[in-house]
C-alpha positions as a printed Julia matrix, in Angstrom:
336×3 Matrix{Float64}:
 -13.64  21.56  -44.9
 -14.57  20.97  -48.71
 -12.91  22.83  -51.63
 -16.28  24.58  -52.24
 -16.79  25.72  -48.9
 -13.12  26.87  -48.68
 -13.82  29.02  -51.76
 -16.97  30.46  -50.27
 -15.2   31.35  -47.16
 -12.26  32.9   -48.93
 -14.58  35.01  -51.32
 -16.84  36.02  -48.23
 -13.42  37.2   -46.56
 -12.22  39.19  -49.45
 -15.99  40.85  -49.83
 -15.58  41.69  -45.92
 -12.15  43.23  -46.41
 -13.22  45.19  -49.44
 -16.27  46.77  -47.87
 -14.41  47.67  -44.69
 -10.93  48.57  -45.78
 -11.91  52.16  -46.23
 -13.18  52.29  -42.7
  -9.85  52.25  -41.1
  -7.9   55.52  -40.74
  -4.38  56.07  -39.91
  -3.24  57.16  -36.48
  -1.0   59.86  -37.87
  -0.5   62.33  -40.75
  -0.5   60.39  -43.95
   1.17  61.47  -47.31
   0.65  59.94  -50.4
   4.31  59.34  -51.98
   5.95  57.58  -54.98
   9.84  56.12  -55.03
  11.56  54.24  -57.63
  12.91  50.73  -57.53
  16.29  49.83  -59.26
  14.85  48.76  -62.47
  13.17  52.22  -62.95
   9.78  50.97  -61.51
   7.66  53.46  -59.65
   5.97  52.3   -56.82
   3.18  54.23  -54.88
   2.77  54.45  -51.35
   1.57  56.16  -48.11
   4.01  57.59  -45.58
   2.63  58.16  -42.13
   4.05  60.13  -39.27
   2.73  59.59  -35.82
   0.73  62.31  -34.17
   2.37  64.55  -31.65
   5.76  63.38  -31.55
   9.27  65.09  -31.69
  11.27  64.18  -34.93
  13.41  62.17  -35.9
  11.39  59.16  -34.96
  12.06  55.24  -35.74
  10.39  53.81  -38.77
   8.71  50.86  -40.09
   8.41  49.6   -43.84
   5.64  46.97  -44.42
   6.01  44.35  -47.09
   3.4   42.14  -48.71
   2.22  38.56  -48.86
   1.97  36.78  -52.37
  -1.16  38.49  -53.64
  -1.05  41.7   -55.55
  -1.35  43.63  -52.52
  -2.26  47.22  -52.06
  -2.68  49.28  -48.84
  -5.69  47.44  -47.71
  -7.1   47.08  -44.31
  -4.63  44.52  -42.79
  -1.76  46.57  -43.65
  -3.39  49.76  -42.26
  -3.85  48.0   -39.09
  -0.4   46.84  -38.92
   0.67  50.56  -39.4
  -1.26  51.81  -36.69
   0.23  49.28  -34.15
   3.62  51.22  -34.7
   2.24  54.63  -35.37
   0.6   54.22  -31.92
   4.08  53.39  -30.42
   5.65  56.63  -31.91
   7.14  55.13  -35.15
   6.7   56.16  -38.93
   5.29  53.79  -41.31
   5.73  53.34  -45.04
   3.02  51.11  -46.67
   3.04  50.58  -50.61
   1.39  48.86  -53.31
   3.19  46.1   -54.31
   4.97  45.75  -57.82
   1.97  45.61  -60.44
  -0.76  46.3   -57.85
  -2.72  49.32  -57.02
  -1.22  52.58  -58.44
   2.19  50.94  -58.46
   3.99  50.11  -61.75
   5.34  46.9   -62.82
   4.04  43.38  -63.74
   2.85  41.23  -60.63
   2.58  38.13  -62.9
   5.97  38.29  -63.84
   7.88  39.36  -60.77
  10.99  37.88  -59.45
  12.32  37.65  -56.03
  15.4   39.95  -57.24
  12.76  42.5   -58.15
  10.76  42.34  -54.9
  14.19  42.6   -52.9
  14.97  45.64  -54.95
  11.62  47.09  -54.16
  12.08  46.69  -50.43
  15.5   48.21  -50.57
  14.09  51.14  -52.49
  11.37  51.6   -49.73
  13.98  51.37  -46.69
  16.28  54.02  -48.75
  13.15  56.31  -49.24
  12.33  56.38  -45.74
  16.05  56.7   -44.69
  16.29  59.74  -46.46
  13.21  61.46  -44.95
  14.25  64.18  -42.46
  11.58  62.92  -39.96
  13.09  59.51  -39.59
  16.05  58.41  -37.55
  17.97  56.46  -40.39
  19.66  54.01  -37.87
  16.18  52.94  -36.38
  14.21  51.49  -39.37
  12.88  48.07  -39.42
  10.96  46.09  -41.99
   7.97  43.87  -41.54
   7.63  40.73  -43.98
   4.13  38.97  -44.39
   4.08  35.44  -45.62
   6.16  35.57  -48.91
   8.05  38.64  -48.17
   9.35  36.96  -45.22
  11.37  34.84  -47.35
  13.27  37.88  -48.6
  13.82  39.95  -45.49
  16.89  38.14  -44.25
  18.6   39.14  -47.51
  17.08  42.68  -47.38
  18.56  43.15  -44.01
  21.86  41.91  -45.24
  22.23  44.22  -48.23
  20.78  47.11  -46.5
  23.53  46.85  -43.82
  22.04  48.62  -40.85
  18.22  47.58  -40.25
  17.33  47.92  -36.69
  15.11  44.8   -36.66
  12.86  42.52  -38.78
   9.6   40.92  -38.09
   8.41  38.23  -40.16
   4.65  36.94  -39.95
   4.05  33.56  -41.03
   7.17  33.52  -43.12
   9.34  30.37  -44.49
  12.5   29.48  -42.9
  13.52  27.01  -45.87
  13.59  27.1   -49.55
  10.65  27.88  -51.83
  10.43  24.31  -52.93
  10.6   22.7   -49.71
   7.95  24.85  -48.17
   5.41  24.71  -50.79
   5.4   20.8   -50.48
   3.69  21.43  -47.04
   1.3   23.69  -48.75
   0.62  21.3   -51.55
   0.02  18.44  -48.91
  -2.56  20.41  -47.22
  -4.3   21.16  -50.28
  -4.5   17.56  -51.49
  -6.22  16.89  -48.08
  -8.6   19.66  -48.59
  -9.55  18.11  -51.9
 -10.37  14.73  -50.25
  -7.27  12.96  -51.33
  -6.18  10.4   -48.73
  -3.55  11.22  -46.28
  -0.78   8.79  -47.39
  -1.45   9.66  -50.91
  -1.51  13.39  -50.53
   1.99  12.93  -48.46
   3.5   10.7   -51.55
   2.19  13.41  -54.06
   3.69  16.42  -52.08
   7.05  14.63  -52.01
   7.08  13.84  -55.66
   6.24  17.45  -56.44
   9.33  18.42  -53.9
  11.6   15.92  -55.87
  10.26  17.48  -59.27
  11.07  21.2   -58.1
  14.58  19.81  -56.85
  15.22  18.26  -60.19
  14.55  21.64  -61.94
  16.86  23.31  -59.71
  19.82  20.85  -59.82
  19.24  19.4   -63.15
  20.16  15.86  -62.59
  19.76  13.36  -65.66
  19.59  10.22  -63.47
  16.72  11.91  -61.25
  14.94  12.75  -64.45
  14.71   9.13  -65.65
  13.47   8.17  -62.0
  10.82  10.93  -61.96
   9.56   9.99  -65.31
   9.04   6.57  -64.52
   7.33   7.66  -61.27
   4.99   9.99  -63.19
   3.97   7.3   -65.71
   3.06   5.16  -62.63
   0.92   7.73  -61.11
  -0.9    8.65  -64.19
  -3.04   5.79  -64.03
  -4.45   6.64  -60.54
  -7.48   8.47  -60.16
  -6.62  10.55  -57.18
  -3.25  11.91  -58.92
  -2.81  15.59  -59.28
   0.68  15.3   -60.57
   1.76  16.2   -64.05
   2.02  13.06  -66.43
   5.51  14.33  -67.52
   8.31  16.85  -67.02
   7.66  20.07  -68.83
  10.34  22.59  -69.77
  10.25  25.5   -67.25
  11.96  28.99  -67.59
  14.96  30.06  -65.52
  13.05  32.79  -63.77
  10.74  29.7   -62.54
  14.02  27.92  -61.46
  15.16  30.95  -59.62
  12.05  31.28  -57.75
  11.51  27.69  -56.36
  15.22  27.69  -55.36
  15.2   30.69  -53.45
  16.39  29.92  -49.84
  16.51  32.41  -47.1
  18.46  30.3   -44.47
  22.13  31.48  -45.63
  21.04  34.9   -45.0
  19.29  33.98  -41.81
  22.43  32.24  -40.55
  24.55  35.29  -41.29
  22.18  37.63  -39.67
  22.95  40.48  -37.23
  19.93  42.12  -37.38
  17.46  40.98  -34.61
  14.6   39.07  -36.19
  11.24  38.0   -34.77
   9.11  35.12  -36.43
   5.49  34.68  -35.69
   3.4   31.56  -36.7
   0.24  29.7   -35.91
  -0.11  26.12  -34.99
  -2.93  25.49  -37.62
  -1.06  27.11  -40.62
  -1.7   25.04  -43.77
   0.66  27.28  -45.93
   3.8   27.43  -43.72
   5.33  24.2   -41.88
   5.43  25.78  -38.42
   6.88  23.03  -36.48
   9.91  22.83  -39.08
  10.49  26.31  -38.89
  10.63  26.47  -35.27
  13.02  23.63  -35.28
  15.27  25.55  -37.83
  14.98  28.76  -35.65
  15.5   26.91  -32.4
  18.96  25.53  -33.87
  19.9   29.07  -35.19
  19.57  30.5   -31.71
  21.58  27.87  -30.02
  24.23  28.9   -32.56
  24.05  32.57  -31.49
  21.99  34.03  -34.46
  19.69  36.73  -33.23
  16.22  35.03  -33.92
  13.38  34.83  -31.85
   9.7   33.33  -32.41
   6.36  33.2   -31.02
   3.84  30.54  -32.05
  -0.08  31.21  -31.37
  -2.12  28.41  -30.59
  -5.1   27.37  -32.9
  -4.07  30.08  -35.28
  -3.89  29.66  -39.16
  -1.91  31.7   -41.78
  -3.85  34.73  -41.18
  -2.96  35.27  -37.21
  -6.34  36.44  -37.09
  -9.47  36.59  -38.81
 -12.12  38.37  -40.88
 -15.78  38.87  -39.26
 -18.43  41.05  -39.77
 -16.51  43.8   -38.13
 -13.56  43.44  -40.25
 -10.27  42.02  -39.75
  -8.82  41.36  -36.29
  -5.34  40.15  -35.11
  -4.76  37.03  -32.89
  -4.94  37.91  -29.32
  -1.52  39.44  -28.07
  -0.02  39.81  -31.68
  -0.26  43.46  -32.01
   1.34  43.91  -28.6
   4.11  41.36  -29.27
   5.36  43.02  -32.6
   4.77  46.6   -31.2
   6.94  45.89  -28.31
   9.49  44.08  -30.24
   9.94  47.1   -32.39
  10.09  49.61  -29.71
  12.69  47.78  -27.88
  14.89  47.0   -30.9
  14.85  50.59  -31.82
  15.61  51.88  -28.32
  18.68  49.67  -28.32
  20.2   51.47  -31.38
  22.23  54.45  -30.38
  20.27  57.23  -32.0
  22.55  60.16  -32.6
  21.12  61.01  -35.91
């Protein structure tokens, strides 16, 4: 697909979502709420209780992808998966988006983790919720942080991660960059080499090795003469916050996990290296870590798609995440 066609498809998808997002209603009693993150940022959300159930009930906190996400259609649809199964749901506008405070452009992973922890705490303090039966759902970017959120929260019932990485930021983005280069018409071998060089550049920023810097500068000088190069001509200074972001690695938290985690992927994902993630999770499973995964054939990063009737999940997706949440909250001893 050409870059122009890809852009047109993305714009069309955004328009469809914008036009139809208001058509999705919650399968429950919705209440607009606010809560405060650790740095004082006020986040706006919607807390929804399922209809006709006895409280206290299990609950789910929905987190966001990389975009400045609000309580849009796809998130509402996720909410209804759990509401239909008797679980309360908290959705909220991401930091710096919608009605939430903060600056999305300067956000850090630590801030996003703090926001998620504040959301969990808000739900935990609701009288209608069973505090030991709360789970979180990560989507793409937020799936990087959910293992740390689970560890720091201490007693989550489950984690569900939709198309979320199982490697450090700089490792994962190399795959995305390779696919972007291919989309731009760069030859396969050149795209692979450039993605690897970008991975090495980011690794240099993290580990700051002077010898590696000299080697990279030589490499960049050679590539600067090539017409197909999308590499920088030189190594530029970067901020500490950028280094912290690109070096973030969820794997240590996954290895220590005691919370059951379910990961979901598509075979055709150009943003997340599905096969590498599956290899990592399989190895962790063998070591006794409570992780599981499901891979959808012929599905990309959305695990679904946008059409004239709006967004729809991949076949079986809603049942898999809903049943997992029900099973894990059922296993928790609920005396609260």
